[in-house]
N, C-alpha and C positions, 0 to 999 in steps of 0.2 A: 597562583591558580593556571592551570594549563587550558588548552583550547581543546574542545571536542568538538571533533568534527566527522562524527561517525555516522552511518547511515541508520540512528535510531539504535538507542534511546540518544536524544538530541538534548541541550542543555534547555532548564528550564528558567523562565522569567521569576521573577520572586513572587509576584504576585498569583501565580499558579502554582509554586512550592506552598505558599502559606493559606492557598486555599483547602488546601487538608488539614488543617491543622483546628478547623471548627469544633465545636462541641459536638459529639456522636449521639446520632439519631438512629430512631429503630427504622427498619426499611419497610415497616409497615404503620407509617405515620403518614398524617398530611405534609407534612415537611419534605418527605421523601416523595411523595405522590407529585410535587411540585417541580421538585429536582429533575426527576427521571420525566415526567410530562414535558419538563422544557427542552430536556437533550432530544428528545424523539422528536417533537415538533421543529427544531431547529434542524435536524438530521435531514427531516422530509423535505425542508426547503432546500438545503445547499445540494442533497443529490437529486431533488427533483423525483422523486418515487412514491409510491403508494404506501409502505408500510417501511419504519426504520425502528432496529432494536439494538441496544448498548449492552454486550455481554462481558461478563468478567473471565479475562482468559486470554490469551494471547491472538494476535492476528491468525496465526495456522489454526487455532480453535475456531476462529469465525469462518474462516475458510472452510474447513471441515463441516462445520456446522450447516454451510450453504449446499453443499456436495450431499450430505448425508440427507438432508430434507428435499431435495429436488434434483436428486438422482437415483431412480430404483435399481435394483440389483441386476434386471434386466435391461436395461437402458445402455444405449452404448455413446460416450462421448469424445467428442472429435478434440483432441489437445496441440497446441502449438507450442512445445515450451521453447526458450533459447538461453537458457541458462539454469543456474542451480535452483532459483525458486519456481521458474517454470517445471522444474525436473520433481520436486518435491510437490508440487500439484499434483503431477501426472500420478504420485504414488498414492496418493490421497485418494484421487478419484479410484485407482484400482481395489483400494480397499473397499467400497463401497457399489460399484458398478463396473463398466467395462469399458476401458481406454484406449482409444485409436490415435498413436501418437504419431505425428512429423513434425522432425527435427530440421533445424537449420545451423549453421556454422555460429560458432562463438561470436558475439558482436555486432552479427545482422539481428534485423529487424523483421518482425513479420507484419505485411500490408495484405490487402485485399487479392492483388496479383499474385503473389504468393501463394494463398491459402484457398484461393477460389476453387481450383480443382480439387483439392482433397474435402472440401466441404459439399461439392457436388457429387464427388462419388462416394462419400460415407455414408447417407442414409443417417446419419448420428442425431440423437433426440436432445443431446445437449453439445454446446460448444463451450470448453472452458480453457481460460488463458491468461495471462498475467500482462496486465497495463503497462509496469516498470518494472524490467527486471534489472532488481536491486542488484545483483553480483555483478554485472557489467557495465551499468550507467544506460541502458536500450532502453527506449519505449517502444512500445506495439501501437499501431494504428487500429484502437479497438473500434473507433465511430464506424467506420466503413466496414469491418469485417462482420462486428456483431450486426449490423441493417442487413448485412445481405446473409448472414444467418439465419435472423429472424424469416427475413423472406422466404428461407427455406423449409420454416416451421421448426426451428431450434429454441430452447432456451439458452441463453447466455448467462454464463457465470465469470465475473471477473475479479480477480486479485489486484486489487489496488492498493496494494499496503502501503508504498513507497510512493506511490502516486499523488495521490490526495493530503490535503488541498493545494498542492502545488502546480496542478497539472488538470485542464479544464476536465470538466466532468457534468454530462447533464444524462441520467438517465433515461429519461425518456428521448430525447433527442437522439440519442447513441446507441438504443435500441439494446441496454442493459438489463435484464433480468434480474441480475442479482450481484451485491456488490458489496467488497469488504476493506476496509482499511484496518491499520493499528494506531492506537493513541499516541504511541512513541514516536510519530517519523513526523509528517509535515504539520500535523496537528499541534504537536509540541507541546502535548500533556505527558504524564509520566505512563511507562508502559502498564499493560494488565489489562487492557480494554481492546475489545475488537468491535466496531462500528459495521451495523449492516444496512444495508439496502435493499428493498424487495419491489419489484413492479408488480401489478396486477394478475399477471399471466403467473407468477413465480407464487404468491398469495396462495391462488387458488388451487397450484399443483400440490404445495406441502398442506394445505386444509382438507385436501379430497382424500389423503393417503390415509389408509386404514392402519399402517405399522409403518413407524418411522423407527430406525435400529439405535437408539439413545432415550435417555432420560433427560439429563441436564441438558441437551444442546436440541431438544425437541421444539421446532418454532412453534409448533402448536400449543402448548403450553406458554409459551411467552405470550403470543397471542390473546389467548384466552385471558391470562392474567393481566396483560397490558388492557384489554377492552375493561375488564371489570372496575380496576382502580388504578390503573396507569401506575402499577408495582411491575416488579419482576418476580418470578415464579421462585427462585431459591436467591439466598442471601448474596446481595450483590457488595462489590467493593465500594463503600459509600463514600470514603474519604476521596477516591479516584475519581467518583463520579462528579464532586465537587470542582477538583481539578480539571475536569473536562469541561463544564461548564465556564471558568475561569477563561480556558484556553480558548473558547468559542466567543467570549468578550471580546478577547484581544484580537480575534481575526476581524470579528464585526467592526470594533473600534479603529482597525487601522483598514478600512475602506471596503470590506468584504472578501468576497471570493476571488473577484474580478483584480483588486489590488494584488490580492497574495498569489494570486498567478503570475503576476507580471513582476510581481518582486524575485520571483522563484525562476523566471525566464529571462528574466535579464542578466541578472546572479550569475544561471550558467552558463550564460554566452560569455560573459566577463572571464569566467573561469578557463571556458574552453579558450577564449583566444589567447589568454597569458599563458597557459601551457603550451600550446602551438607556438608561439614565441619563443619560448624556451625548448623548444625543440622535443617536444614530447607527445606523441601522438595518441590522439582519443581513439578510444577502444570501439566506441558506437559507430557505426557506417553514417553518413552525411545523411540526415531527415530524420533519426531514430534515435538522437541526442536528448537525453533526459533533462528535466527541469531540475529535478531534486538529487541527484548524485553522479559525479562524474569520473568515469574510468579512464585511465591513461596508462600508457606505456613507458617503462622506463629504458633508457638507453642501454644497450648491448655492452656488456661486461658489469654491469651495475644490479646487483640483485635487489628487488623491490623490498623485501624482507629486510635489508640492512636500512634503505631508505627510510620505512617505516618506525623501525627500532631507534635511529638517531634523531628523527624528527622527536619521538617523545623524550629520548632521554637527554637529548642538548638542547632542544627547545620546549618541551612539555605540550605537543601537538601532538594529537591521536587521531589520525585515520586510521583506515582499513584497507587489507590487501584485495585484491581481484580474485576471482575464481575462475576456475574450468580451466580453457587452454590459456588464460593469464595468469594462473596462479602465481607464475614463479617470476612474471616481468611487470606485471600492471598492481597498479595501487588505485583506491578510489577515494574521492575527497566528496564529502556531503555537505549540501549547500541546502538544507531543508528546515523550516519551522522558524523560528524566532532568531535568525542568525545575525551577525555582524558583520556587514561587508569587509570591517578591520582586521578581524578575526581571520576570514578567509585571504586578503592580501597577506597579511601575515605569513600564513602555511606557505601560501604560493612563492612567498620570497624566500623560506627556507626550502623548501623543496626544489628550487631554483639552486640555490647553493649545494646542495646534496648530491643533484643529479650533471653539475657540471663535468 
């Protein structure tokens, strides 16, 4: 059996996999009401938000759901992409609204100093950005950015798909109005669920709209059905919801979110230290390194694709390539979910041998 260290899907604990094998129930049953009610209640506590929902679909669906519900066609949205997933967020914004795009060099992160002038000059209605740019392993400083944007009257939308729960989040303290993460990343559940958190300002905005350009993803329908009987408006992936509940159980059993964040941060620091010792530079600039995925650069003359291929064929270890400016030279090793430090060290040992 090989070692999977991709940035989602991640390996599943047996108890999380087995949670999907329960006898099927209808989504219009008391049992499902209890299941979904528990998931939503726990998400509200985890995120510290006003409302929360779980959608059957990928994180990309969750992000688009937030944008189409919170961004009107005549709204302007200021965006700060710094990698592939930030760029995809921009494309999603452009489908539903008007995007004001500011870019930065691959490997660099956004902080308030770098975004303040653009926020001041944009008069945008909404700010949208990625918390953790998965394609390079760069974490943006969303707390200070969102707090400033909110002081300017903007609604804030954050793609935290690869950030949570390995990176700190408190929606109220961070002034985040809308947040999305995916089940297959640090949550360590199967893929196929988008986890949404919304502030009171976000709820007020989508609830007051006369028209939302979607049926399935119209959050007014999700809100109405949940308030009626704690169920979903459409048929959910019931078995995945069971697995998500078990994944939450594991997080809580292992010490909760603070312990989860510490474990990810400590492992990330360990990975970076070992890579630097091997002479493999980190893609993220200092101060913007990710807790969940580390991008690094191979030595000159060694193709990243060759290292990736040999890791798989010779060692049974699967990692992924970097993207953007580092597509040819960079690789990414993930340390998210219920990883084993022994597996990560085994992978680092093999990377060291292949990059000498």
